[in-house]
C-alpha positions in Angstrom: -16.5 40.9 15.1 -15.7 44.7 16.1 -13.8 46.6 13.7 -10.2 47.5 14.9 -10.4 51.7 15.2 -7.7 53.6 13.7 -6.1 57.0 15.1 -7.7 59.9 12.6 -4.0 60.7 11.5 -3.4 57.2 9.9 -2.4 53.8 11.0 0.9 54.1 12.4 2.8 51.7 14.8 4.7 53.0 17.2 8.3 51.9 17.4 9.4 49.0 19.4 11.5 51.2 21.8 8.6 53.6 22.5 10.1 56.1 20.2 8.8 57.8 17.1 6.7 55.9 14.8 8.2 54.3 12.0 7.4 55.9 8.3 6.7 52.5 6.4 6.4 54.5 3.5 9.6 56.3 3.5 11.1 52.9 4.5 9.6 50.7 1.5 10.6 54.1 -1.0 14.2 53.3 0.4 13.9 49.5 -0.3 12.9 49.8 -3.8 15.3 52.6 -4.9 18.4 50.7 -3.3 16.8 47.4 -5.0 19.5 45.8 -7.1 22.7 47.7 -5.7 25.2 46.0 -3.2 24.8 47.4 0.4 28.2 48.9 1.5 29.9 47.0 4.4 29.9 48.1 7.9 26.8 50.6 7.1 23.9 48.3 8.5 22.8 48.7 12.3 23.4 45.5 14.6 20.6 45.0 17.1 22.4 45.1 20.7 20.2 42.0 21.6 22.2 40.0 18.7 25.7 40.7 20.5 26.7 37.8 22.4 29.7 38.1 24.8 32.4 35.4 23.4 33.7 33.0 26.0 37.3 33.9 27.3 36.9 37.5 26.5 37.3 39.9 29.3 35.4 42.5 28.1 32.6 40.4 26.6 33.0 41.8 23.2 32.8 39.4 19.9 36.5 38.3 18.9 37.8 39.0 15.4 37.5 36.1 12.9 39.6 35.5 10.4 37.8 35.7 7.3 39.9 33.9 4.4 39.8 30.8 2.8 41.9 28.8 0.4 40.5 27.2 -2.8 41.9 24.3 -3.9 41.2 21.9 -7.1 39.2 18.7 -5.9 41.1 15.8 -5.7 40.3 13.2 -8.1 37.5 10.3 -7.2 36.9 7.0 -8.1 34.4 8.4 -10.6 37.1 10.7 -12.4 38.8 7.7 -13.7 39.1 7.8 -17.4 39.2 4.5 -19.8 41.8 4.3 -22.0 40.6 4.6 -25.7 42.3 1.4 -26.7 40.3 -1.6 -26.5 41.8 -3.9 -23.9 39.7 -7.3 -25.4 36.0 -7.3 -25.7 34.8 -10.5 -24.0 32.3 -12.6 -26.8 30.6 -15.2 -25.0 30.9 -18.8 -26.3 28.0 -20.2 -28.5 25.7 -21.9 -26.5 25.4 -25.6 -26.6 22.5 -27.0 -29.2 19.1 -27.5 -27.3 18.5 -31.6 -26.5 16.4 -33.6 -29.0 13.0 -34.5 -27.5 12.0 -37.9 -27.5 9.0 -39.3 -29.6 6.9 -39.5 -26.1 7.4 -36.0 -25.3 6.5 -34.6 -28.6 3.5 -36.7 -28.7 2.5 -35.4 -25.2 3.2 -31.6 -26.2 0.9 -32.2 -28.9 -2.0 -33.6 -27.1 -1.5 -30.9 -24.4 -1.9 -28.1 -26.7 -3.8 -29.4 -29.4 -6.9 -30.7 -27.6 -7.9 -27.0 -26.1 -7.2 -26.0 -29.6 -9.6 -28.6 -31.2 -12.5 -27.3 -28.8 -11.8 -24.1 -29.5 -11.8 -24.4 -32.9 -15.5 -26.0 -32.4 -16.9 -22.8 -30.6 -15.2 -20.3 -32.8 -17.0 -22.2 -35.6 -20.0 -22.2 -33.5 -20.8 -25.9 -34.4 -21.9 -28.4 -32.2 -19.2 -30.0 -30.8 -19.3 -34.1 -31.4 -18.4 -36.6 -28.7 -15.3 -38.0 -30.5 -14.1 -34.4 -30.7 -15.1 -33.8 -26.8 -13.0 -37.1 -25.8 -10.0 -36.3 -27.9 -10.0 -32.9 -26.7 -10.3 -33.2 -23.1 -8.6 -36.5 -22.6 -5.9 -35.4 -25.1 -5.2 -32.6 -22.5 -5.1 -34.8 -19.5 -3.4 -37.4 -20.9 -0.7 -35.3 -22.4 -0.4 -33.2 -19.1 0.2 -36.6 -16.9 2.5 -37.9 -19.5 4.8 -34.9 -18.9 4.5 -34.9 -15.5 5.1 -38.6 -14.8 8.6 -38.1 -17.4 10.0 -35.5 -15.8 13.5 -35.9 -13.8 14.1 -35.8 -10.4 16.6 -33.1 -9.3 18.6 -35.8 -7.1 18.7 -38.0 -10.4 21.2 -35.3 -12.3 24.2 -35.8 -10.3 26.0 -37.5 -7.4 26.8 -34.2 -5.5 25.0 -34.5 -2.0 25.5 -30.7 -1.1 23.6 -30.0 -4.3 26.3 -28.0 -6.0 27.2 -25.6 -3.2 30.8 -24.3 -3.1 31.9 -23.6 0.7 
């Protein structure tokens, strides 16, 4: 790739209008010197290409726009609502009813479902050979207890006489 050759007097770009080249060093020095200061109003140049004719003006100039505004305090909204300091009544739920007592059959079924696998797990953790009676009691207890719990489940239709299932219209 060929490099661009620059003139012997330095890298100067011609001005966009074909006039004298822009002195970049002087422009940067001016920008740095004026850094942090407020620019005086009306001293900047406005390019002619940016001056657009205003609609409805015979001379094509830009109409004067009034530049004033009124600051009003914001109107209170729904999130500006403040609660009163007094307590209007704290809701305390009533005590829940006691749990229903399980019958003896359900208690033995749960004992079999949980106790059967625990019995087999104890033999495995102790690294002892599992006798035939422990195998029958563990697997049979689990299957029998599980079948008993499933068979004793209530059907949803038995709970009430409401044909709509409790829906309120």
